[in-house]
Backbone bond lengths (Angstrom), bond angles and torsions (degrees), N, CA, C in turn:
res aa  C-N    CA-C-N  psi(-1)  N-CA   C-N-CA  omega(-1)  CA-C   N-CA-C  phi
1 M - - - 1.448 - - 1.531 107.86 -
2 D 1.339 116.15 126.63 1.464 119.19 -178.03 1.535 111.46 -87.69
3 E 1.310 114.49 176.50 1.460 121.12 -175.20 1.529 112.09 -64.43
4 I 1.328 117.63 -38.53 1.466 121.41 -179.91 1.527 109.79 -63.86
5 H 1.306 116.50 -45.84 1.460 121.58 -179.87 1.531 110.63 -61.58
6 R 1.320 116.88 -42.04 1.466 121.07 178.01 1.527 110.68 -62.95
7 G 1.324 116.48 -42.25 1.466 120.64 178.48 1.518 112.35 -62.64
8 L 1.331 115.90 -40.88 1.472 120.20 178.40 1.527 111.09 -66.60
9 L 1.332 116.95 -38.94 1.471 120.76 176.82 1.529 110.56 -61.89
10 K 1.329 115.05 -43.95 1.464 119.79 179.34 1.527 110.32 -61.86
11 K 1.331 115.70 -43.18 1.466 119.96 178.68 1.522 110.59 -62.49
12 Y 1.329 116.50 -42.63 1.471 121.37 179.10 1.523 110.05 -58.03
13 H 1.313 117.19 -49.14 1.464 120.54 -177.49 1.533 111.40 -68.83
14 T 1.315 117.41 -35.45 1.461 120.78 176.87 1.527 110.32 -63.67
15 L 1.338 116.48 -45.79 1.468 120.16 179.16 1.532 111.31 -62.65
16 C 1.327 116.45 -39.60 1.468 119.91 177.14 1.525 110.66 -61.36
17 T 1.319 116.43 -40.50 1.458 120.79 179.04 1.528 111.05 -66.84
18 V 1.320 116.87 -44.14 1.465 121.28 179.62 1.528 110.63 -60.35
19 L 1.321 115.81 -39.33 1.466 120.28 179.50 1.530 112.27 -78.65
20 G 1.318 117.49 -9.89 1.453 121.50 178.99 1.520 113.39 74.09
21 L 1.333 116.64 30.78 1.465 120.73 179.62 1.519 110.45 -75.05
22 D 1.314 116.25 132.68 1.462 119.99 176.83 1.533 109.59 -86.22
23 D 1.337 116.22 178.18 1.467 120.75 -177.51 1.526 112.04 -59.44
24 E 1.323 116.13 -36.76 1.462 120.01 -179.45 1.536 111.03 -65.09
25 A 1.314 116.75 -41.81 1.470 120.53 179.16 1.534 110.66 -66.52
26 K 1.318 116.16 -40.71 1.467 120.05 177.75 1.529 110.25 -63.51
27 R 1.333 115.80 -41.22 1.466 120.63 179.01 1.531 110.02 -62.64
28 A 1.323 116.77 -39.14 1.462 120.83 179.58 1.530 110.80 -63.13
29 I 1.316 116.50 -38.86 1.467 120.30 177.24 1.526 109.69 -62.84
30 L 1.322 115.71 -47.99 1.464 120.25 -178.08 1.526 111.58 -62.89
31 V 1.329 117.40 -42.51 1.469 120.98 179.39 1.527 110.12 -62.64
32 S 1.334 117.05 -38.53 1.471 119.63 179.75 1.532 111.91 -64.21
33 W 1.318 117.23 -22.30 1.461 121.82 177.36 1.528 111.77 -98.41
34 G 1.322 116.17 2.48 1.462 120.63 175.20 1.519 115.31 76.97
35 V 1.332 116.90 27.97 1.466 120.42 178.90 1.528 109.30 -130.75
36 E 1.327 115.70 163.20 1.463 120.45 179.86 1.519 112.14 -101.58
37 S 1.323 116.66 -23.86 1.464 121.15 -177.65 1.528 108.99 -132.31
38 S 1.310 115.75 150.04 1.469 119.42 178.24 1.529 110.94 -64.15
39 R 1.313 116.99 -24.71 1.471 120.93 178.06 1.526 111.88 -68.39
40 D 1.331 116.47 -20.15 1.466 120.54 179.87 1.529 112.60 -82.94
41 L 1.319 117.37 -9.50 1.463 120.54 179.33 1.530 110.34 -73.45
42 T 1.328 116.23 142.68 1.467 119.94 175.85 1.523 109.00 -77.58
43 Q 1.317 116.33 168.64 1.462 120.42 178.24 1.524 110.78 -61.44
44 H 1.332 116.44 -41.68 1.466 119.77 -179.56 1.524 111.22 -64.46
45 Q 1.325 116.74 -39.85 1.457 120.08 177.41 1.528 110.47 -64.57
46 L 1.327 116.36 -43.07 1.463 120.04 178.83 1.528 111.51 -62.84
47 I 1.320 116.60 -39.47 1.463 120.60 178.46 1.527 109.64 -62.05
48 D 1.335 116.96 -45.18 1.468 121.07 179.17 1.526 111.52 -62.79
49 I 1.321 116.00 -46.73 1.468 120.59 -179.16 1.529 110.33 -63.47
50 C 1.321 116.78 -45.54 1.470 120.48 -179.42 1.525 111.54 -62.93
51 A 1.322 117.00 -37.02 1.467 120.09 178.08 1.527 110.55 -62.92
52 K 1.320 115.73 -44.47 1.472 119.64 179.67 1.526 111.29 -66.88
53 L 1.316 116.65 -41.63 1.462 119.84 178.21 1.531 111.15 -66.56
54 S 1.322 117.23 -37.04 1.472 121.23 178.03 1.523 110.85 -63.12
55 E 1.326 116.50 -40.24 1.469 120.14 176.54 1.521 110.60 -59.97
56 Q 1.337 115.77 -42.24 1.461 119.63 179.29 1.524 111.16 -65.24
57 V 1.330 116.66 -39.23 1.468 120.33 177.86 1.526 109.62 -63.99
58 D 1.336 116.92 -45.34 1.463 120.51 178.84 1.521 110.76 -59.38
59 H 1.307 115.77 -44.39 1.463 120.36 179.92 1.529 110.17 -63.87
60 K 1.320 116.26 -43.16 1.463 121.56 -179.02 1.527 111.36 -64.64
61 Q 1.324 116.58 -41.36 1.458 120.48 -176.29 1.520 112.87 -88.10
62 G 1.316 117.29 -6.86 1.455 120.19 178.12 1.511 114.52 79.54
63 T 1.325 119.05 9.96 1.461 120.06 -178.75 1.511 111.66 -73.58
64 A 1.325 117.75 -24.17 1.465 119.61 176.34 1.519 109.17 -63.38
65 R 1.321 116.57 -39.65 1.464 121.51 178.72 1.528 110.10 -66.73
66 L 1.317 117.56 -36.99 1.464 120.34 178.31 1.525 110.84 -64.04
67 D 1.325 117.53 -40.48 1.461 120.22 177.69 1.522 110.71 -61.12
68 K 1.315 116.32 -41.04 1.462 120.52 178.50 1.532 110.27 -64.14
69 L 1.326 116.81 -42.71 1.464 120.59 178.20 1.527 111.19 -63.74
70 R 1.324 117.10 -39.53 1.475 119.94 178.30 1.528 110.64 -61.91
71 K 1.327 116.32 -41.76 1.468 120.05 178.02 1.518 110.83 -64.69
72 Q 1.329 117.10 -36.91 1.461 120.20 178.05 1.531 111.26 -67.51
73 V 1.327 117.01 -36.51 1.470 120.73 176.07 1.528 109.39 -63.01
74 I 1.316 115.89 -45.81 1.462 120.63 179.41 1.532 110.13 -59.03
75 A 1.330 116.69 -43.63 1.466 121.02 179.86 1.528 111.19 -65.94
76 A 1.325 117.49 -42.54 1.469 120.93 -178.46 1.528 111.40 -65.42
77 I 1.323 117.17 -44.96 1.469 119.89 179.63 1.522 109.89 -68.73
78 G 1.324 117.28 -39.62 1.465 120.55 176.60 1.518 111.70 -60.44
79 S 1.315 117.02 -40.40 1.464 121.63 177.78 1.524 110.60 -63.57
80 W 1.325 116.62 -42.23 1.459 120.53 178.59 1.533 110.85 -64.44
81 L 1.323 116.70 -41.88 1.466 119.89 178.62 1.533 110.86 -62.89
82 R 1.336 117.12 -42.04 1.471 120.61 176.94 1.521 110.80 -63.05
83 E 1.319 116.13 -43.13 1.472 121.56 -178.34 1.523 111.13 -62.40
84 T 1.318 116.79 -34.88 1.462 120.65 -178.22 1.528 112.61 -94.96
85 G 1.335 116.41 3.64 1.456 120.69 175.61 1.518 114.66 72.17
86 Q 1.305 117.35 26.25 1.459 120.92 -178.07 1.524 110.98 -97.97
87 T 1.320 114.75 160.90 1.457 121.33 176.83 1.520 108.78 -66.42
88 Q 1.337 115.20 140.07 1.462 117.93 179.25 1.520 110.61 -134.90
89 N 1.289 115.07 137.60 1.465 123.79 168.68 1.520 106.32 -157.57
90 I 1.298 117.06 170.01 1.457 121.02 -172.77 1.531 112.17 -62.29
91 S 1.327 117.44 -34.78 1.474 120.20 179.50 1.521 110.88 -65.27
92 I 1.326 115.92 -44.20 1.467 120.27 179.28 1.517 109.93 -64.44
93 I 1.327 116.47 -45.01 1.459 121.15 -178.15 1.529 110.89 -61.74
94 K 1.319 116.92 -47.05 1.469 119.85 179.15 1.523 110.73 -65.01
95 G 1.330 116.89 -38.24 1.466 120.76 177.80 1.522 111.61 -61.14
96 I 1.330 116.36 -42.83 1.468 120.35 178.12 1.528 109.75 -63.31
97 A 1.321 117.28 -44.27 1.469 120.87 -179.64 1.523 111.08 -62.21
98 M 1.327 116.79 -43.15 1.460 120.21 -179.24 1.517 110.90 -66.67
99 R 1.315 116.07 -43.24 1.466 119.41 -178.79 1.527 110.77 -67.47
100 A 1.336 116.22 -41.19 1.466 119.98 -179.34 1.526 111.88 -67.24
101 S 1.332 116.88 -31.44 1.465 120.12 -177.21 1.526 112.61 -93.32
102 G 1.340 116.79 -18.25 1.455 120.22 -179.38 1.523 114.23 84.63
103 Y 1.330 117.17 14.43 1.459 121.25 179.37 1.515 110.13 -104.93
104 A 1.326 116.13 145.83 1.461 121.73 -176.76 1.528 112.24 -82.32
105 E 1.333 117.43 -18.91 1.469 121.01 179.24 1.519 109.28 -128.10
106 F 1.328 115.93 134.99 1.465 121.54 -178.45 1.523 111.18 -59.72
107 N 1.332 117.57 -43.54 1.462 120.90 -177.12 1.525 113.42 -73.87
108 K 1.314 117.97 -6.94 1.463 121.50 178.43 1.530 112.21 -94.02
109 I 1.331 117.15 -4.83 1.464 120.10 179.87 1.530 108.02 -67.98
110 P 1.336 117.75 124.80 1.465 120.05 -176.78 1.536 113.10 -72.70
111 R 1.305 114.32 164.48 1.464 123.69 -175.52 1.536 113.06 -51.22
112 E 1.316 117.61 -50.99 1.466 120.42 -177.02 1.526 112.06 -64.95
113 R 1.320 116.67 -37.11 1.465 120.63 177.88 1.521 110.14 -65.09
114 L 1.340 115.89 -40.62 1.466 120.22 178.05 1.530 110.22 -60.88
115 R 1.327 115.75 -44.34 1.470 119.57 178.45 1.525 111.24 -60.98
116 N 1.339 116.35 -41.74 1.467 120.60 178.81 1.528 111.33 -62.37
117 L 1.332 116.16 -42.68 1.466 119.78 179.55 1.528 111.33 -63.66
118 I 1.314 116.54 -41.72 1.469 120.32 179.17 1.521 109.45 -60.17
119 A 1.321 116.29 -50.41 1.469 120.14 -178.70 1.523 111.53 -62.48
120 T 1.308 116.89 -44.07 1.465 120.81 -177.63 1.525 111.79 -62.37
121 F 1.320 117.19 -49.18 1.464 119.13 -177.54 1.529 111.84 -71.79
122 N 1.337 117.61 -34.10 1.469 119.09 174.84 1.525 110.55 -64.93
123 N 1.340 116.74 -39.58 1.466 120.10 177.51 1.524 111.68 -66.99
124 K 1.326 117.14 -36.69 1.467 120.29 177.38 1.527 110.53 -60.54
125 V 1.328 116.60 -41.15 1.461 120.76 179.28 1.527 110.00 -66.38
126 K 1.337 117.49 -45.93 1.469 121.48 179.25 1.527 110.76 -61.38
127 D 1.337 116.05 -44.33 1.460 120.22 -179.89 1.523 111.59 -63.63
128 A 1.325 116.50 -42.78 1.467 120.13 179.77 1.532 110.34 -62.12
129 R 1.325 117.26 -41.54 1.466 120.76 178.65 1.519 111.19 -65.86
130 A 1.337 116.89 -40.96 1.463 120.63 178.93 1.528 110.81 -63.99
131 V 1.324 116.61 -41.69 1.466 120.49 178.64 1.531 110.39 -65.08
132 D 1.320 116.53 -42.20 1.467 119.99 177.94 1.528 111.03 -60.73
133 E 1.337 117.13 -43.66 1.467 120.28 178.51 1.521 111.30 -62.91
134 L 1.318 116.59 -42.41 1.457 121.04 -179.95 1.524 111.16 -64.12
135 T 1.313 117.14 -47.89 1.473 119.17 -179.02 1.525 111.17 -66.65
136 D 1.326 117.67 -35.49 1.463 119.73 175.75 1.531 110.79 -63.46
137 A 1.327 116.84 -42.29 1.464 120.89 178.62 1.526 110.96 -64.71
138 M 1.325 116.40 -40.86 1.464 119.98 179.24 1.534 110.93 -63.99
139 L 1.322 116.68 -44.20 1.461 120.38 178.59 1.522 111.13 -64.42
140 M 1.323 117.10 -42.81 1.449 121.11 179.91 1.526 110.36 -62.05
141 Q 1.313 117.03 -44.10 1.472 121.66 178.78 1.523 110.04 -62.42
142 H 1.309 116.13 -42.32 1.468 120.44 -178.24 1.528 111.13 -64.84
143 Y 1.325 117.14 -44.06 1.451 120.41 -176.57 1.522 113.13 -77.55
144 T 1.325 117.99 -32.37 1.469 119.36 -177.42 1.515 112.18 -87.15
145 A 1.324 118.70 -39.31 1.461 120.89 -176.66 1.517 112.12 -100.66
146 G 1.283 116.96 -14.52 1.452 120.91 179.54 1.510 113.41 69.37
147 R 1.315 116.91 21.14 1.463 119.55 179.27 1.519 110.05 -132.27
148 E 1.311 115.23 170.90 1.448 120.59 -179.85 1.521 111.09 -73.23
149 F 1.304 115.17 152.33 1.464 122.70 -179.33 1.521 108.40 -105.14
150 D 1.323 116.95 133.68 1.464 121.00 178.17 1.525 108.05 -93.69
151 P 1.343 118.09 105.13 1.470 120.95 -176.35 1.538 113.32 -69.79
152 T 1.354 117.75 -12.23 1.455 119.13 -179.85 1.528 111.54 -79.40
153 L 1.318 118.02 -14.83 1.460 121.74 178.79 1.514 109.36 -90.76
154 N 1.300 117.33 137.42 1.464 120.52 178.29 1.478 110.88 -100.07
């Protein structure tokens, strides 16, 4: 057994422990792959099993949802940067998120903070668009009618 195979076996057993699988559940996994012992699994089989177990761990621990929230933060800040005509790249976007949240690492920003950032930057974009529409309407009214525009009227 080589080092890679040993590492995959260790990962398999660690994931089973994290998921709280008992001996019967582990045996059921092995039987479904046609083996009696985890040592009989090939590297490819172990990779497949570990991937599926990792997905279950992510789902159980909620980290899959955090990844989705992080992507939404990136999209919201990117949208705001585009709306304001600023340079955008992933480093700038993550830097803005970290500075706005007060965390030194992007992946350490907690769930609620991520939600707040998404809402804040999405609202900034909506507000900027609303202000642009209002000022355009005011200018159009001023130039076409030659009179003042009442912004309180819709």
